[in-house]
Backbone bond lengths (Angstrom), bond angles and torsions (degrees), N, CA, C in turn:
res aa  C-N    CA-C-N  psi(-1)  N-CA   C-N-CA  omega(-1)  CA-C   N-CA-C  phi
1 M - - - 1.448 - - 1.585 107.96 -
2 P 1.415 109.52 135.17 1.521 112.48 175.34 1.524 114.99 -65.39
3 G 1.203 116.51 170.92 1.516 118.15 177.23 1.539 106.39 -111.30
4 S 1.342 112.27 -170.46 1.466 118.55 173.68 1.496 108.00 -143.04
5 R 1.327 116.81 164.40 1.486 119.14 176.26 1.525 106.86 -149.32
6 I 1.344 113.61 162.32 1.476 122.14 173.85 1.519 108.58 -78.76
7 I 1.277 120.56 125.85 1.437 121.38 179.48 1.527 114.66 -108.70
8 A 1.345 114.61 -15.40 1.459 118.67 179.18 1.508 110.32 -164.13
9 M 1.292 117.49 151.64 1.488 124.74 179.80 1.547 110.44 -133.56
10 G 1.333 111.87 159.03 1.469 119.31 172.95 1.499 109.46 -152.37
11 H 1.314 116.35 158.09 1.478 120.38 176.61 1.504 111.50 -146.20
12 Y 1.271 114.95 161.43 1.440 121.08 -179.94 1.566 111.62 -147.02
13 Q 1.280 118.72 135.64 1.485 122.90 175.06 1.543 107.15 -130.90
14 P 1.356 116.53 145.70 1.502 118.60 178.24 1.541 106.46 -67.61
15 R 1.338 112.44 165.21 1.470 119.97 -174.36 1.533 113.19 -76.58
16 R 1.379 114.83 -31.19 1.526 115.73 -173.52 1.549 109.57 -73.28
17 V 1.314 116.81 130.66 1.415 124.13 174.48 1.533 110.06 -104.54
18 L 1.297 116.85 125.11 1.438 121.85 179.30 1.590 108.70 -107.81
19 T 1.331 113.63 114.33 1.487 116.28 -177.07 1.471 110.87 -89.59
20 N 1.306 113.77 172.62 1.472 121.26 176.71 1.564 110.05 -67.19
21 D 1.313 117.23 -36.00 1.444 119.61 172.79 1.521 114.69 -61.78
22 D 1.327 113.76 -36.15 1.497 118.82 176.55 1.542 108.37 -62.54
23 L 1.340 115.14 -43.42 1.458 116.65 -179.34 1.520 113.56 -66.87
24 A 1.336 114.78 -33.56 1.440 119.64 177.57 1.512 112.52 -60.20
25 A 1.316 116.25 -20.95 1.497 121.74 177.65 1.531 110.59 -80.91
26 L 1.278 115.88 -13.15 1.436 121.14 -172.98 1.539 112.78 -104.22
27 V 1.302 115.56 -41.37 1.499 125.64 -176.23 1.522 109.87 -133.22
28 D 1.291 114.22 167.23 1.479 118.89 178.70 1.530 108.75 -80.86
29 T 1.350 113.33 94.85 1.491 120.48 -177.77 1.511 103.61 -157.43
30 S 1.396 115.18 -178.24 1.480 120.98 176.83 1.535 103.95 -155.71
31 D 1.315 110.57 164.35 1.473 120.67 176.87 1.520 109.74 -60.27
32 E 1.325 118.02 -40.30 1.474 122.13 -178.87 1.530 109.29 -63.61
33 W 1.348 118.11 -46.28 1.470 124.19 -175.88 1.457 108.97 -63.03
34 I 1.407 119.38 -49.20 1.453 122.24 178.74 1.438 115.35 -59.70
35 R 1.364 116.90 -46.60 1.453 118.77 178.29 1.530 114.35 -62.53
36 R 1.317 113.69 -39.96 1.483 115.81 -179.47 1.449 113.99 -68.51
37 R 1.381 118.50 -36.77 1.421 120.46 -176.99 1.536 115.40 -89.01
38 T 1.343 115.78 -22.10 1.487 117.81 -178.12 1.531 115.18 -131.84
39 G 1.306 117.04 -21.54 1.488 121.64 -177.58 1.500 112.17 82.91
40 I 1.348 118.98 0.47 1.448 122.22 -179.20 1.472 112.99 -82.71
41 A 1.421 114.81 135.42 1.452 119.35 -177.30 1.572 106.99 -108.89
42 T 1.387 115.17 -40.10 1.492 119.32 -173.45 1.560 103.58 -146.87
43 R 1.304 114.70 168.60 1.471 124.30 174.91 1.540 106.01 -153.01
44 R 1.308 117.46 157.26 1.480 122.51 179.66 1.587 106.83 -101.84
45 I 1.331 116.00 142.18 1.436 121.00 -177.15 1.550 107.43 -127.15
46 A 1.346 118.66 126.90 1.373 122.53 -179.06 1.559 110.49 -71.67
47 A 1.302 113.07 156.70 1.514 120.58 174.35 1.538 108.44 -67.24
48 P 1.298 117.32 154.30 1.485 121.78 176.24 1.561 112.41 -51.21
49 D 1.316 118.63 -40.11 1.481 121.78 -178.56 1.519 113.67 -91.58
50 E 1.373 117.45 10.58 1.465 121.74 -177.64 1.553 104.31 -99.73
51 S 1.279 117.07 118.80 1.475 122.36 -173.37 1.551 111.49 -101.62
52 V 1.298 112.65 166.83 1.514 116.70 176.68 1.526 109.49 -58.33
53 T 1.295 117.39 -35.82 1.475 119.58 176.83 1.477 113.94 -58.72
54 D 1.433 113.24 -42.59 1.444 119.15 178.16 1.497 112.47 -63.23
55 L 1.327 117.06 -42.78 1.489 119.61 176.74 1.605 112.32 -61.63
56 A 1.395 112.98 -47.46 1.406 115.99 -177.62 1.516 112.41 -64.91
57 A 1.326 119.31 -40.79 1.402 124.82 -178.67 1.559 112.22 -62.31
58 A 1.304 114.20 -39.62 1.493 120.18 -179.39 1.578 110.84 -66.87
59 A 1.332 116.24 -43.32 1.478 116.95 177.74 1.557 112.43 -72.69
60 A 1.349 116.95 -36.40 1.430 120.60 178.27 1.563 115.17 -66.81
61 G 1.352 110.17 -35.84 1.482 115.15 177.41 1.511 112.24 -64.08
62 K 1.353 115.08 -39.15 1.485 116.82 178.19 1.498 112.49 -69.46
63 A 1.362 117.63 -37.66 1.462 117.24 178.50 1.479 113.26 -69.26
64 L 1.334 118.34 -37.09 1.447 121.40 178.00 1.535 111.71 -66.22
65 A 1.381 115.53 -40.36 1.485 117.79 177.37 1.543 110.78 -63.50
66 A 1.345 115.37 -38.17 1.471 117.60 -176.16 1.510 111.41 -73.46
67 S 1.357 118.36 -24.22 1.419 122.69 -178.12 1.516 114.46 -72.77
68 G 1.317 120.42 -21.19 1.393 127.35 -176.51 1.520 115.91 73.72
69 L 1.352 116.09 7.12 1.420 124.75 175.31 1.520 113.33 -82.27
70 E 1.354 115.02 159.21 1.428 119.49 172.28 1.541 111.07 -91.66
71 P 1.294 119.67 154.57 1.488 120.56 178.32 1.540 110.76 -53.85
72 S 1.331 116.65 -36.43 1.454 116.72 -176.43 1.537 112.37 -73.41
73 D 1.350 120.35 -4.53 1.422 124.45 177.84 1.553 111.54 -80.31
74 I 1.359 115.72 -22.54 1.505 118.96 -176.26 1.459 112.06 -79.98
75 G 1.348 115.64 116.72 1.445 118.93 -179.54 1.497 115.86 -101.17
76 L 1.341 115.61 -3.42 1.473 121.05 -179.68 1.570 107.83 -149.91
77 I 1.341 116.36 130.13 1.420 116.96 170.65 1.530 107.19 -134.26
78 T 1.276 114.52 133.07 1.543 121.03 178.10 1.485 111.47 -136.65
79 V 1.274 115.23 139.89 1.522 123.47 178.81 1.448 111.79 -114.39
80 A 1.305 120.72 117.64 1.434 123.44 172.61 1.531 110.33 -86.95
81 T 1.318 115.29 120.69 1.493 119.20 -178.27 1.514 106.62 -163.17
82 C 1.391 112.45 150.43 1.414 118.53 171.57 1.543 111.44 -123.19
83 T 1.338 116.37 10.85 1.491 118.56 -175.61 1.475 108.93 -121.66
84 A 1.377 122.74 13.25 1.433 121.25 178.05 1.582 110.96 -72.51
85 I 1.290 113.20 132.92 1.479 121.10 176.57 1.486 108.26 -81.14
86 D 1.386 114.86 -41.76 1.465 117.29 179.32 1.456 114.35 -72.88
87 R 1.364 117.43 130.08 1.474 118.85 -179.41 1.509 111.56 -102.99
88 C 1.339 116.79 -31.41 1.515 120.05 179.56 1.541 107.35 -154.62
89 P 1.305 119.55 121.59 1.485 126.64 1.53 1.568 113.92 -67.49
90 S 1.302 115.02 155.83 1.396 117.97 -179.45 1.545 111.92 -64.29
91 I 1.277 116.86 163.51 1.514 121.20 169.26 1.497 112.12 -58.61
92 A 1.329 116.86 -37.56 1.487 119.91 -179.39 1.538 107.33 -66.93
93 A 1.286 120.30 -42.21 1.487 120.16 179.85 1.552 109.59 -66.00
94 Q 1.324 119.75 -35.46 1.435 119.81 178.33 1.452 112.42 -71.53
95 V 1.395 120.07 -38.31 1.473 119.98 173.88 1.519 112.01 -64.50
96 A 1.348 117.13 -38.10 1.459 123.18 178.78 1.530 108.71 -58.46
97 A 1.321 119.14 -41.66 1.419 123.60 178.46 1.513 112.41 -65.34
98 R 1.283 116.66 -41.11 1.461 121.76 -176.85 1.533 108.04 -70.16
99 L 1.289 118.68 -35.93 1.507 120.58 -175.52 1.549 110.27 -90.00
100 G 1.288 117.08 -5.57 1.452 119.30 173.68 1.630 110.36 81.74
101 L 1.339 115.03 28.15 1.486 116.83 176.79 1.513 105.32 -76.07
102 P 1.345 116.04 124.40 1.494 116.91 -171.88 1.499 116.78 -74.45
103 S 1.355 118.74 -39.52 1.478 118.62 -175.13 1.476 114.78 -157.47
104 P 1.350 115.33 49.72 1.531 117.80 -177.74 1.465 111.62 -82.33
105 V 1.376 117.87 156.68 1.491 122.04 163.09 1.482 104.38 -64.55
106 A 1.304 119.61 130.14 1.470 126.21 -176.03 1.470 110.81 -133.13
107 F 1.322 116.32 122.11 1.525 119.52 175.98 1.493 109.99 -154.61
108 D 1.321 114.96 159.00 1.507 123.09 173.84 1.507 109.38 -100.62
109 L 1.301 118.09 153.57 1.410 123.13 178.72 1.501 107.82 -133.94
110 N 1.314 116.81 129.21 1.441 123.85 -179.68 1.539 111.11 -116.42
111 N 1.362 114.69 99.49 1.444 119.80 173.92 1.495 108.61 -132.29
112 G 1.320 116.64 36.88 1.393 122.77 177.19 1.530 112.00 59.89
113 C 1.343 113.88 -140.44 1.498 119.58 -178.14 1.495 113.13 -69.66
114 A 1.338 118.96 -16.72 1.479 126.03 174.25 1.513 113.94 -84.57
115 G 1.356 113.88 2.22 1.472 120.83 -173.67 1.545 116.64 -56.33
116 F 1.346 113.45 -48.29 1.467 115.14 -174.06 1.541 111.31 -65.90
117 C 1.340 116.32 -46.24 1.462 116.02 -178.74 1.542 111.94 -67.46
118 T 1.336 119.57 -30.29 1.421 122.55 172.24 1.595 111.04 -65.09
119 A 1.310 116.39 -47.40 1.462 120.69 178.90 1.546 112.00 -64.91
120 L 1.366 116.54 -31.72 1.455 119.26 175.68 1.464 110.66 -65.90
121 A 1.344 119.41 -42.95 1.422 121.32 177.64 1.484 112.09 -64.61
122 C 1.329 120.75 -40.46 1.438 123.70 179.63 1.585 109.97 -62.83
123 A 1.307 116.15 -39.60 1.441 118.94 -179.35 1.545 110.00 -72.64
124 D 1.358 117.35 -37.56 1.444 123.17 177.31 1.540 107.41 -59.27
125 H 1.373 118.06 -47.74 1.469 121.70 179.30 1.549 111.08 -60.43
126 T 1.312 115.57 -42.55 1.505 120.40 178.96 1.562 110.13 -58.32
127 L 1.331 117.14 -47.00 1.418 122.00 -178.47 1.546 110.79 -66.73
128 R 1.336 114.89 -41.07 1.456 118.91 178.77 1.559 113.18 -61.34
129 A 1.424 113.03 -34.72 1.425 118.68 -178.67 1.564 111.01 -78.81
130 G 1.311 115.59 -8.64 1.473 118.22 178.85 1.524 112.19 85.70
131 A 1.324 120.09 9.40 1.433 121.94 -179.17 1.513 113.72 -77.05
132 A 1.287 119.91 -11.23 1.439 127.81 174.41 1.536 106.87 -158.70
133 R 1.371 113.89 163.94 1.489 120.46 179.37 1.521 110.48 -106.56
134 H 1.331 115.31 -31.31 1.462 120.43 -178.73 1.588 109.52 -138.62
135 A 1.299 113.51 142.80 1.533 115.22 -178.69 1.587 106.31 -138.20
136 L 1.309 111.20 154.17 1.453 122.10 178.43 1.518 106.77 -118.77
137 V 1.365 116.75 117.32 1.459 123.46 -174.70 1.561 106.24 -115.55
138 I 1.318 116.18 127.11 1.485 120.43 -173.79 1.502 108.27 -129.57
139 G 1.367 115.83 139.93 1.454 120.95 165.14 1.467 107.76 -116.75
140 A 1.351 117.71 122.14 1.481 120.19 -175.86 1.527 110.38 -142.16
141 E 1.297 116.22 132.07 1.465 121.62 -176.44 1.522 112.68 -139.77
142 K 1.331 118.84 136.31 1.412 124.66 166.08 1.533 108.56 -109.88
143 M 1.379 114.46 75.44 1.432 116.48 -174.63 1.529 116.85 -68.23
144 S 1.343 113.13 -16.49 1.472 119.94 179.10 1.563 109.04 -67.50
145 D 1.289 118.80 -22.86 1.449 121.72 177.51 1.544 112.20 -72.46
146 V 1.299 116.99 -21.00 1.515 119.54 -176.42 1.510 108.45 -119.86
147 T 1.282 120.21 18.94 1.470 124.22 176.08 1.538 110.43 -90.55
148 D 1.313 110.83 132.61 1.448 118.87 170.19 1.534 108.91 -89.32
149 W 1.350 114.55 101.76 1.484 119.26 -171.10 1.529 113.50 -76.06
150 T 1.352 114.76 5.07 1.472 119.40 172.37 1.491 113.17 -101.52
151 D 1.338 117.74 -9.21 1.479 122.95 -177.02 1.546 108.16 -96.97
152 R 1.308 117.78 101.86 1.465 118.33 -178.38 1.505 116.00 -65.01
153 R 1.368 116.91 -20.31 1.478 119.18 177.37 1.497 112.51 -68.43
154 S 1.359 117.48 -36.25 1.417 120.14 -172.84 1.534 115.55 -104.55
155 C 1.328 116.14 -33.89 1.480 121.67 -170.87 1.564 110.22 -67.72
156 V 1.378 115.84 -23.31 1.481 119.12 -179.09 1.521 109.37 -78.20
157 L 1.360 120.71 -13.66 1.377 122.10 -172.76 1.577 115.51 -87.75
158 L 1.331 117.27 -29.55 1.429 120.54 -155.80 1.508 114.81 -99.94
159 G 1.319 119.96 148.38 1.406 124.97 176.52 1.519 112.85 -148.89
160 D 1.321 118.23 173.98 1.479 123.18 -176.64 1.502 110.26 -114.73
161 G 1.342 112.78 152.45 1.465 116.26 177.41 1.501 111.77 166.10
162 A 1.339 116.31 -178.86 1.466 122.31 177.20 1.518 113.87 -155.84
163 G 1.288 113.95 150.07 1.492 118.52 177.81 1.556 106.10 -138.87
164 A 1.319 115.31 149.84 1.454 118.09 -177.54 1.530 110.51 -141.68
165 A 1.324 114.45 155.11 1.455 119.80 -177.90 1.593 106.21 -139.19
166 V 1.340 113.82 137.74 1.455 117.03 171.58 1.521 109.63 -104.27
167 L 1.301 118.57 130.74 1.426 125.53 -174.82 1.586 108.10 -111.87
168 S 1.270 115.73 142.28 1.465 120.91 173.35 1.533 108.57 -127.86
169 A 1.307 115.10 147.79 1.476 121.66 172.03 1.513 111.48 -69.76
170 T 1.340 119.37 133.78 1.404 123.29 -179.65 1.535 111.08 -137.89
171 G 1.268 116.14 166.56 1.478 121.49 177.54 1.537 111.68 -73.54
172 T 1.291 113.47 -27.12 1.490 117.98 -176.27 1.529 106.65 -116.59
173 A 1.324 119.64 132.86 1.416 122.27 -178.44 1.472 112.48 -68.95
174 G 1.383 114.90 126.96 1.457 117.54 170.89 1.516 112.02 -111.27
175 I 1.319 114.81 6.88 1.500 120.14 173.93 1.553 105.41 -129.41
176 G 1.313 114.13 118.13 1.379 119.00 179.67 1.501 118.83 -73.43
177 P 1.343 119.87 167.65 1.398 123.73 178.88 1.552 112.03 -55.76
178 V 1.314 118.72 132.92 1.428 121.11 -177.34 1.485 112.62 -79.88
179 V 1.372 117.12 143.27 1.430 123.59 170.13 1.526 104.64 -108.72
180 W 1.342 116.09 113.80 1.440 118.01 -176.48 1.497 113.16 -144.52
181 G 1.289 117.77 166.71 1.490 122.25 -177.05 1.460 110.11 161.38
182 S 1.316 116.93 -169.43 1.455 124.38 -175.21 1.503 108.87 -157.38
183 D 1.349 116.38 160.88 1.406 126.27 171.12 1.540 109.08 -121.53
184 P 1.319 117.13 82.37 1.511 116.53 -174.72 1.538 113.98 -57.15
185 S 1.311 118.52 -21.76 1.456 118.29 179.81 1.477 111.86 -68.25
186 R 1.337 119.68 -15.16 1.440 126.48 177.26 1.548 109.76 -108.74
187 G 1.329 117.57 26.90 1.450 122.78 -175.59 1.538 111.93 -60.64
188 D 1.331 118.39 -27.45 1.500 120.58 -175.60 1.499 109.47 -85.16
189 A 1.326 120.48 -6.38 1.504 123.76 -176.50 1.515 112.51 -57.44
190 V 1.346 115.07 -44.40 1.437 122.11 173.57 1.511 106.38 -134.05
191 R 1.355 114.43 131.72 1.469 117.33 -172.35 1.468 111.43 -162.50
192 L 1.366 113.95 165.59 1.453 121.79 166.49 1.516 103.90 -109.62
193 V 1.340 116.31 121.96 1.404 123.04 177.69 1.533 106.61 -74.62
194 D 1.289 117.75 117.42 1.443 124.35 -169.53 1.539 111.79 -93.46
195 D 1.285 112.09 91.31 1.515 119.47 173.41 1.513 106.32 -127.57
196 W 1.345 116.33 -164.82 1.453 117.95 -178.36 1.551 112.67 -60.96
197 H 1.358 117.34 -22.42 1.425 119.68 172.21 1.470 107.57 -135.18
198 P 1.388 120.95 91.50 1.409 123.62 -176.32 1.488 112.47 -55.02
199 H 1.352 117.12 145.47 1.435 120.60 174.69 1.551 110.30 -141.81
200 F 1.348 111.76 154.99 1.449 119.59 -174.32 1.548 107.48 -77.25
201 A 1.370 114.19 141.21 1.452 120.30 174.95 1.468 109.04 -151.99
202 Q 1.312 117.34 151.30 1.442 120.93 -178.28 1.521 107.91 -156.07
203 E 1.373 114.63 157.13 1.376 126.67 170.95 1.576 107.66 -94.16
204 G 1.338 115.63 90.13 1.454 123.14 -169.97 1.529 112.76 -54.42
205 Q 1.325 117.34 -46.40 1.447 118.43 -174.96 1.566 108.11 -72.43
206 T 1.282 118.65 -34.22 1.506 120.48 177.76 1.519 110.97 -62.18
207 V 1.343 112.06 -45.94 1.474 115.42 178.84 1.530 112.52 -65.08
208 F 1.280 116.03 -40.58 1.518 119.48 -178.55 1.553 108.54 -62.61
209 R 1.321 116.21 -48.66 1.490 117.69 -177.15 1.594 109.68 -65.24
210 W 1.350 114.31 -40.08 1.514 113.93 -176.43 1.581 106.83 -68.08
211 A 1.291 119.08 -48.64 1.458 121.74 -175.30 1.510 111.68 -58.99
212 T 1.370 116.69 -48.73 1.461 116.96 -176.62 1.513 112.03 -74.18
213 G 1.349 117.34 -23.59 1.492 119.72 175.98 1.487 115.85 -82.67
214 E 1.348 119.23 -35.11 1.451 122.34 -172.24 1.530 113.91 -105.25
215 L 1.282 121.40 -30.73 1.485 123.66 -173.63 1.473 111.31 -61.59
216 P 1.370 124.93 -42.38 1.426 123.37 178.94 1.558 113.93 -54.03
217 A 1.327 116.83 -44.79 1.464 117.46 176.84 1.471 114.83 -67.24
218 I 1.333 117.96 -34.21 1.503 121.92 176.34 1.558 106.63 -67.28
219 A 1.301 120.74 -39.98 1.430 122.20 -179.76 1.600 107.87 -64.40
220 R 1.252 117.31 -44.52 1.463 118.45 178.29 1.462 113.43 -61.74
221 D 1.353 116.37 -40.35 1.478 120.60 179.06 1.544 111.28 -66.27
222 A 1.322 118.58 -39.35 1.468 122.15 178.95 1.554 109.36 -63.71
223 C 1.323 117.84 -38.69 1.459 121.76 179.83 1.577 108.20 -68.78
224 A 1.267 115.31 -45.93 1.441 118.53 -179.55 1.536 113.80 -60.52
225 R 1.320 115.01 -42.58 1.443 118.04 178.61 1.642 112.18 -66.94
226 A 1.350 112.66 -26.57 1.481 115.39 173.38 1.510 114.82 -84.29
227 G 1.355 114.39 -0.04 1.501 118.79 179.00 1.531 112.22 76.00
228 L 1.349 118.50 28.09 1.424 122.52 -174.99 1.519 107.75 -127.05
229 A 1.308 112.16 153.93 1.489 120.20 169.59 1.505 110.40 -93.05
230 L 1.317 121.05 155.75 1.453 121.84 177.34 1.480 112.32 -56.18
231 T 1.337 119.24 -31.64 1.414 125.09 -178.16 1.545 110.09 -72.16
232 D 1.399 120.12 -15.10 1.430 121.86 173.84 1.466 116.28 -79.46
233 L 1.282 116.58 -10.08 1.476 119.56 -175.54 1.459 113.20 -76.76
234 A 1.377 117.06 134.27 1.416 121.57 174.78 1.565 111.83 -85.81
235 G 1.375 113.91 -19.28 1.514 113.86 -179.37 1.483 106.63 -164.16
236 V 1.364 113.57 160.20 1.431 123.13 176.01 1.524 107.43 -131.48
237 V 1.336 115.67 126.64 1.539 121.04 179.37 1.586 101.50 -122.73
238 T 1.334 115.61 106.08 1.443 119.39 170.96 1.534 110.70 -99.79
239 H 1.308 113.04 165.96 1.465 115.68 172.40 1.472 109.52 -54.01
240 Q 1.342 115.34 132.40 1.489 121.47 -177.17 1.533 112.85 -85.13
241 A 1.295 116.00 67.03 1.496 121.69 -173.31 1.543 108.28 -85.72
242 N 1.309 118.40 -46.47 1.433 122.63 -168.30 1.575 107.68 -167.45
243 L 1.261 117.09 128.47 1.457 121.98 -173.07 1.581 108.95 -61.32
244 R 1.326 117.08 -34.11 1.522 119.58 178.76 1.525 109.15 -62.60
245 I 1.325 117.42 -41.81 1.470 120.26 179.55 1.511 110.01 -65.09
246 I 1.295 117.82 -46.61 1.485 121.86 -177.90 1.505 108.81 -59.25
247 D 1.304 119.36 -50.47 1.439 124.33 -174.60 1.534 110.18 -64.88
248 A 1.313 116.42 -38.06 1.508 119.94 -178.99 1.546 109.61 -68.42
249 V 1.368 118.40 -40.13 1.446 120.43 177.55 1.519 111.11 -66.63
250 I 1.328 117.39 -44.26 1.430 119.97 -177.13 1.532 110.23 -65.07
251 R 1.257 120.32 -35.47 1.480 122.21 179.64 1.548 109.85 -60.65
252 Q 1.355 116.11 -37.18 1.397 119.38 -174.65 1.541 110.06 -76.08
253 L 1.295 118.30 -19.41 1.532 121.51 -178.64 1.519 109.83 -82.44
254 D 1.310 118.40 -18.74 1.431 119.93 174.54 1.585 111.40 58.61
255 L 1.301 113.48 48.53 1.489 120.00 179.48 1.484 117.25 -78.44
256 P 1.349 119.01 153.28 1.460 120.19 174.99 1.547 109.17 -62.21
257 E 1.311 112.68 152.28 1.507 119.32 -179.96 1.496 111.63 -61.51
258 S 1.334 117.38 -22.95 1.427 119.79 -179.67 1.515 115.16 -75.59
259 T 1.394 115.84 -11.21 1.437 119.49 -177.63 1.599 110.66 -70.91
260 V 1.330 116.08 127.56 1.453 120.55 -179.02 1.542 105.30 -83.40
261 V 1.325 111.69 127.71 1.465 119.05 178.44 1.546 109.93 -120.33
262 A 1.357 115.81 126.43 1.460 122.49 -176.99 1.506 110.36 -69.28
263 H 1.369 114.55 126.88 1.461 123.25 176.77 1.562 106.74 -123.51
264 D 1.299 119.28 37.95 1.450 119.47 -174.21 1.536 111.60 -72.08
265 V 1.321 116.01 -12.86 1.468 120.98 174.50 1.516 112.63 -56.42
266 V 1.266 117.02 -29.69 1.434 121.46 -177.12 1.559 112.32 -62.35
267 E 1.310 114.49 -40.79 1.508 121.97 -178.31 1.560 112.71 -98.79
268 S 1.349 117.05 -22.16 1.438 120.47 -174.32 1.453 118.36 -113.46
269 G 1.399 117.40 -11.24 1.406 120.74 -173.11 1.554 113.13 64.80
270 N 1.274 116.03 -167.75 1.471 123.31 177.95 1.528 110.55 -84.75
271 T 1.271 115.90 107.48 1.476 120.39 176.52 1.484 114.62 -103.12
272 S 1.335 117.12 21.76 1.475 123.86 177.17 1.499 113.00 53.89
273 A 1.401 118.59 -120.11 1.440 120.90 -171.76 1.555 109.11 -72.60
274 A 1.249 119.26 -13.01 1.477 121.20 -178.58 1.561 108.93 -87.02
275 S 1.371 118.89 -13.58 1.464 118.49 -166.80 1.547 111.21 -68.57
276 V 1.371 120.39 -41.30 1.442 118.64 -178.49 1.506 113.82 -67.18
277 P 1.386 118.01 -50.85 1.500 116.49 179.72 1.543 110.91 -66.80
278 L 1.288 120.19 -29.62 1.485 122.71 -179.68 1.527 106.12 -66.34
279 A 1.303 121.01 -49.36 1.412 124.27 -178.88 1.529 112.54 -64.54
280 L 1.342 115.02 -44.76 1.439 118.59 -178.50 1.541 112.78 -66.20
281 S 1.342 115.31 -38.35 1.442 119.26 177.05 1.530 113.30 -62.81
282 K 1.318 114.27 -41.36 1.482 116.99 176.37 1.462 115.37 -65.41
283 L 1.355 116.07 -36.61 1.505 117.04 178.26 1.548 110.67 -66.88
284 T 1.314 115.28 -43.99 1.457 117.45 179.91 1.555 111.79 -65.10
285 E 1.341 115.43 -41.13 1.471 120.12 177.65 1.551 112.05 -58.66
286 R 1.275 114.27 -41.28 1.498 117.26 -179.41 1.524 113.59 -80.13
287 G 1.320 116.99 -4.37 1.456 119.55 179.47 1.487 114.11 79.54
288 E 1.325 121.14 14.53 1.394 124.48 -177.78 1.558 111.37 -77.85
289 L 1.349 116.11 -18.50 1.429 122.96 176.31 1.579 106.38 -124.90
290 S 1.312 117.87 127.19 1.435 121.43 -177.59 1.491 109.03 -83.18
291 P 1.395 114.05 157.79 1.430 119.20 178.54 1.489 111.01 -64.49
292 G 1.297 118.82 135.95 1.453 126.12 -176.26 1.490 115.27 83.66
293 A 1.346 118.29 -1.93 1.405 121.07 -179.29 1.517 111.40 -73.56
294 P 1.351 119.31 136.69 1.477 120.82 178.65 1.569 113.04 -74.79
295 V 1.282 116.99 129.56 1.422 124.39 -179.71 1.511 109.44 -130.33
296 L 1.349 115.70 134.62 1.428 122.33 174.93 1.534 108.61 -91.65
297 L 1.369 114.27 124.85 1.472 123.30 173.80 1.545 106.07 -104.13
298 L 1.298 115.44 133.73 1.457 121.07 -173.67 1.553 109.95 -144.37
299 A 1.294 120.96 118.66 1.423 123.29 -176.10 1.501 110.43 -134.58
300 F 1.375 115.11 152.50 1.423 121.01 179.10 1.549 105.74 -152.53
301 G 1.363 115.01 159.09 1.423 117.70 176.32 1.524 111.49 168.67
302 G 1.414 116.35 -146.00 1.380 121.10 -173.49 1.499 118.89 -47.86
303 G 1.284 119.73 133.02 1.393 118.43 178.96 1.519 119.28 141.17
304 L 1.269 119.60 -42.26 1.435 133.80 -23.91 1.579 108.89 -69.02
305 S 1.322 114.19 117.68 1.454 117.26 -169.56 1.607 109.39 -116.06
306 W 1.238 113.95 162.71 1.468 120.14 177.59 1.559 111.88 -147.60
307 A 1.259 115.85 153.63 1.497 121.11 170.84 1.508 109.67 -161.33
308 G 1.305 114.92 143.79 1.490 119.59 -178.24 1.501 108.13 -160.51
309 Q 1.429 111.71 150.87 1.401 118.06 175.64 1.534 108.07 -162.63
310 V 1.410 114.76 161.23 1.363 118.37 179.85 1.549 109.35 -97.27
311 V 1.349 118.43 128.02 1.442 122.42 -179.21 1.542 109.54 -119.39
312 T 1.297 116.40 159.17 1.454 121.25 168.57 1.506 108.72 -94.87
313 C 1.349 116.52 142.04 1.467 121.14 -178.08 1.504 111.56 -72.52
314 P 1.351 116.08 144.40 1.458 117.76 179.55 1.526 109.32 -73.68
């Protein structure tokens, strides 16, 4: 079976920057408290009339332009999101229309914060099976739509944005075997409370204990399936949930000091399914990761679900 690889990336964030001091004017919190508990300094907030489709299309358009492909080349488009208001047509179908993709398979995927890595694996499997030659995978979230701005435990965490990757079928795999799964017994650990106005909620300590206890083994498994040691990695991009979680997981992996670790959560907050592609796109754009370098992607979130794989940078 042929493999696939990421050939281009793109990302988009809204213009409005919401600082910790801004939040301190809304709820009982402070810059010091937020940084100490989460590591977050700022986050981006979309305009009221800016939709998940707008975010996704902006990131996808940049990725498609960078790939050098024509819209007609894309045979599959999928959007990972848990904040889409539109149910039908899908966000993927709307983005396809905006970008002029003539006849792709188009669908949305909701796996919470693990969504992008899950969608990436689905697209990789599709290309490996020969059902398409090129795919567009997007993670896009407007978390501000589901934020309870009176809850200081959660409102300090969340931000809006999108990241996208273009995949192409290749003779050599540039996306390693996925390690994925879920623990439905912890389904309430990260969730959207479904009422007339859904809002984000999580059991913070449950998530912290699970992530720091389980993610290191998942990371090792993903590397082993890719035929690599942890020391072979040029970078690690985890879901940008909380800087304390990221640092705790990285310490357990005992990586070389030269390994690039994404800390985009500091400036972007938790953007759910957008966080992994957003962080990876920024690292590649800044040249912090070289083309062809192996990078571990690792995400976890609602469900409680997880997905991770090693990819080579575009």
